[in-house]
Each structure stands twice: as structure tokens, then as C-alpha cells.
N, C-alpha and C positions, 0 to 999 in steps of 0.2 A: 757507142754508148760508154760513158765513163764508168769505171768499176765503183760499186758501192763501197764506202769506207768500212773497214772491219772494226767493229766495236767490241767491248767486253763488259758493258754495263750490266747486261743480264747475268753474267757470271757472278758479279759481286752481289747482285740482288738475290740470286738463288742461294749463294753461300750464307748470306745474312739470314735467310729464311730458315736455314737448318742449323744456325748457330756457329757457322764457320767464318773464317777470314779468307778471302780470295783475292788474287790479283791476276791480270792477264799473264798467261804463261810466257816465259822468256823465249825469244826466237833465236835459235842457234845459227851460226854462220853456215852458209851453203845449203843447197836444197830449197824446197818449197814447203810451206805449211798449208795443210788442208784441214778444214773443219768439216767433219763428217757427222751426220745426225741421223736419227731414225724417229719416225712418228707414225703411230697408228691413229688415223684421223677420224675413226669411228663412223662407219657407214657414210662416207662422203659421196653424195649424189650430185649429179650434174644440174638438176633442176631444183628450184625452191620447193619446199614442203614434200619432197620425195624421200622414199626409203624409210629405214627404221630409226633414223635420227633426223627427222624432218627439220630443215633449217630455213630461216628467213634471210632476206638480204642483209639484215644487220648481223646475223650469225656468221654469214660468210665473210663479212667485213672483219669480224673479230678473229676469224681464222687467219685472214691475211695479216692482221697485226701480229699474231703469234709467229707466222712465218718470217716477218721482218725482224722480230726480236730474236728469233732463233739464229739468224745471221750466219747460216751455214753455206759452204760451197756446194755440198752435195747432201741431199736429204733422201734417205730411203723411206718410202711410205707404204702403208698398208690400209686395207679397207677402202680402196678408191674405186669408184665405179668405172671410170674411163678417163681419157686424157682431158675431156671437156670438164669433168669434175675437178681434176687436179689444177686446171687453169684458173679455176675460181679462187684458188688459194695462192698459187705461185704464178706470178706474172710471166706469161710467155715471152714478153719483151726482154726479160732478164734470164729466164730459166728455159732450158730444153727439158721437155717432159717426156718421160719414158714410162709406159704402163704395160703390164703383162698382156700378152696376146691370148691368154687362156680364154676358152670359149664361154659364151653367155648361155646359161641354161634356164629352164623354167624357174621362176623365183617364187618362193613360198611367201606367205603372209607374215607380217611382223607380229611377234608375240604380244598379245594384248592391245593391238592397234588395228581396229577394224578398218578395212579399206586400204591399208598401207602394205605395199609389197617390197620385199627385200631387193636391194640393188646388188650388183656384183661386188665382191670384195677382192679386188686385185692388188697386187704389189707393184712397186715402181720406183722411179727416181725423179727428183727435181734437181737439175744440174745448172749451176750458175756458169753460163758459158764464158763470160768475160773473166771471171776469177780463175776459171780453169786455164784459159789462155794465158793469163798473166803468170800463172804457175808453170808455164811451159808445157802444159799437158793437153792432150786431146782425148776423146773417148770414142768407143764404138760399142754398139749393142750386140751382145752375144745371145745365142739361142737360150731361151728360158729353160729352167730345170723343171720340166713338166712332171717328172717322176716324183717330185716332192709334193705334188698336188694331191688332193683328195677328190676322187671321182671327177677329175679334170679341173678342179678348182685350186686356187692358191699356189700357183706355180712360183718357183723362185725366179726373180728377175735379175739378169746379170749384165754388167757392163765392165769393160776393160779400159783402164786409164793408161795412156802411153805417152812418153815424152815426144813432143813435136819434133825436136832435133835429133831424136834417136840416141842410143847409147846408154840410157838409164833403164831402170827396171820398170816393167809393166805391173800394174796393180789391179787385181780382179776383185770386184765388189758384187755381192749378191744380197738382194733384199728378200726376206722370207716372212712368212706368216704361218706358223705351225698350229696344229690342232689344239683347241682349248679343252678344258675340263680335266686336266691331269697335271696341275701345276707343281705337285710335290709328291712325296712317297715313292715307293719302289717302282722300277720298270724292269720286270723280268717275266719269265714264262708263266708264272703263277698269277699274274695280274689279269683279270678277266674284264675289267671295265673297258668298254669299247673305245672310249676316248684315249685311254692309255695304250691300247693295242695299236691304234692308228699312230700315236706319237712314237711308239717303238719302231714302227715301219719307217716313219719319216727320219728317225734318228739314224737308221742304217743307211738310207739314201744319202743323208747329209754327210755321214762319216766317209762314205765312199768318195763323195765329191771333194771333201777336204783332203783325203789321202792322195787323190790324183794330183792335186796341186802341190802338196808337200813333196811328192816324189819328183815333180818337175821343178822344184825350188821356186814356185810362183808365190809372190806375196799375195795375201788374200785378206779380205774383211767380209764377215757375215754380219749383216745388220737387220734388226727387225723384231717382230713380236714372236718370241719363242714360245709364249704361253707356258713357260716353265721357269721355276725359281732356280736357275743354274747356280746361284751363289749360296744356296742352302748347304749345310754340311753334308758331305758325301753324296751329293746328288748323282743319281744313276745316269742321267743323260749326259751331264758334264764329264763324269769319269770316263765314259765310253768314247766320247769324241776327242777328249784331251788325254789320249793315252801315250803319246810320244812314239807310236809305231804306225807303220803302214802295212797293208797286206793285199793279197789278191782277192777281190770281192766277187761273189756270185749272188744272183737274185735269190730271194727267199720270201715265201708268201707271208710269213709271220714277222720276220725281223727286217724286212725290206731288203737288206743285203746281209750275206753271211761271209765271214772271212774263211777262205780255204785253209783247212788245217795244215800247219807247218809253213805257211807263207808269211807269217808275221816277221817284221824286221824293224829295228829301231830307225827312227828318222827324226832328227831334232826339229824339222820344219812341221811335224805333226804335234809339237808341244805348243799349245795355244795360249793366248792371253785373253782372259775375260775382263774387259775394261770395267773399272768400278768395283771389282770384287773386294769384299771386306768392308765396304762402306754401306751402312743402312740406307735403304731407299727412302727418300724423304716423303714420298707420297704413296706409301704402301696402303692398299685397301684394308688390310687387317694388321693392326699394330703388333700383334703377336708374331707375325711373320713378315719382318721388315725387308723383304727381298723384292727385287724387280722381276718382271717377266719380259721386259724389253731389254735387248742386249746389243752390244757391239763386241764382236769376237775377232781377234787378230790371229793370223797364222802365217807360217813361213817367215821370210825376212821382215815382213811388216811388224812382227812382234817387237822389233828393235826400233821402230819408228815412232812409238808413242811419246807424245810430249807429256812429261810427268805433271800430274795435277790438273790436267785439262778436262777430265771427265766431269760433266755437269748435267743437271736436270733442270729443265725450264719450269719455273713457277708461273702458273696462269694468273695469280693474283686473286683479289676478291671477286665475288659474283659467280654466276653459273659457269662451270668449266666448259670450254668449247669442244672438248673431246674427252673420252674416258681414259686416255693414256697421255702422260706427259712426255714431251720429246726429250731425248737424251742426246748429248753431243760429246765429241772428243776431237782432239787435234793430233794429226800425224805430221811428222817431218819427213817428207819424201826426198830421198837423196837424188 
């Protein structure tokens, strides 16, 4: 199958929507450019009229149009019931589809929707196999980070990109979906809100995972719905994971993981990059807080691979939004 041509028309359209001027990022000599994206597709069910965002055939067609406009090599996804659901948005003839293996449990009813039951909300990836091949890369699926889940739900889904010919760096990607209900304010021992307590535990697990890759000099990208405004000033979540140090971690029932006293040591690979930081999110739900909760975070050597100016948010255009989160995308120049 011939590779789909890479376009940038949607970049210009989004920039125009927020009053900016944009052009396709320049491609430097050497290496391969990857466009990575993340998208919470909002209760994506495999069947028509199922789940807490019941959709018609026309609604699924609209989602497929969004996927085409997103035009990404790899898309991290959230709130996906299973592989069959994801195949209704990303064509399996083009994309390899990876969905978390987390278990299915009894599903509650949808709030205010008699007779509708919630479907599983899994994380995963849609991977354009031909584009990846043309970039000289292959991938393999790694064990999911089940410790990041809540009562067995919302595991982190992990893949490793590797050069087909060998010799170049491998890049680890993880799609995540963290606990909602604690998008801002402090995250410390005095916080009693149960959503925030859960997010605190997830933060510890995520920081341990990041530190392990930093210590191994592994390039990493974390993509997904953090349900947290990491870009707000002095955000407690971001300050903790972007501390520029690694340490020896121990399980902790409240913090998820606790750093063993005296084990902290500087490591430049633990100095992260929050892509898009400092730019107001164009589709924030509350204009008083113009911050995103969906993020792409770079760590290790990958912090130097960012194509400047490539962070973009996809505008759905007029009419009913096909999901309650707008996809975001960025480009990396992989050596």
C-alpha cells in the first residue's frame, strides 16, 4: 500500500482559528520526522448507540474524518472500549491497533441515561505501519503499566519504536489516562478529595517509571489525558515529575511511590519538556483557566528531538463536536 501523503493544511487552519500564522515545520537533514498525537475519543464503543456517548453511523464517519485530518503517524488514544471500537475510527488496512489488555469489569449505568451502560475506557495506539516503515522504524508492544490503573482500570499502554537497521536509539511511548476531578490546586498530604488522592498515587507511579528510563538514558514520550492542568503556574504534579533528579523508589500506599531518603541524584534525562507549555489552550472549557489537560511530555534524549513550532491542536470546525477532547499533535526529529 502506498503511504498517505503528509499534509499540513490542518496546521494552518488551527493557527488561523486562534489568530496565529503557521507553516509546515521545516525538516532538517538526517533522521526521520514522526508526527505524534493524542486523542481522548470520549466513550468510544464498538457498536452503534452503545455506551455513554452513543453514536450513529454518521457519527463514526465524522470521527474517521477527524482521524484523516489529524494525519499522524502514531496516535495515543483514550476511552476506547476495545480494538473493534478503534477500528471504526482508524482503518486497520492502514493502522496497526494496540489497545490495553486491562480487564473488563461490571459496567455501571451512564449518568442520566436510562438503559445505557458504560463501556470500558482503555488506552491504546493507532500506528500507521507504512509511515513507520518509511521512517526506518518498527515497533513492539511492551507490558502495560497496570500499576498506573485504578482498581484494574486505565492501564498505561506502552510501545517501543526501534530502528529496523539497528544502530539508532529506541524510543518508548506510553499512552495514559489519569484520574479526573483534580485538574488544579495543590497535591499534598493535606488534600482529602479522593480524586486528588488517587492522582497523587498515580503521580508517584508515573515518576518512578520516568526515572527508570532517565537512569537508562532511554528517550521517552508520555501522551494522553493527564486530567491535570500541568501548564498552570507552579503545578504540583508537574513540579514533582519534572524535578531533574532520580532516586530509588519504594511502594507507598498514599503516594504510590516514595523516594528512599538520601537516594536522590541529579540526572539531566529527568528534566522533561511539556510540549506546548506557555501557549493558551485554544479550546479550554473555562476561559478563566486556559490550560490543557491533554499533554505530550518528552523525556531523556527525546527532549532534543522536538521540531520547533510543531505543537498544534485540531479544530473540529462548526457543528457538534465529535468528542469532548480536541486532539493535539507534535513532530519529533528522530536521529
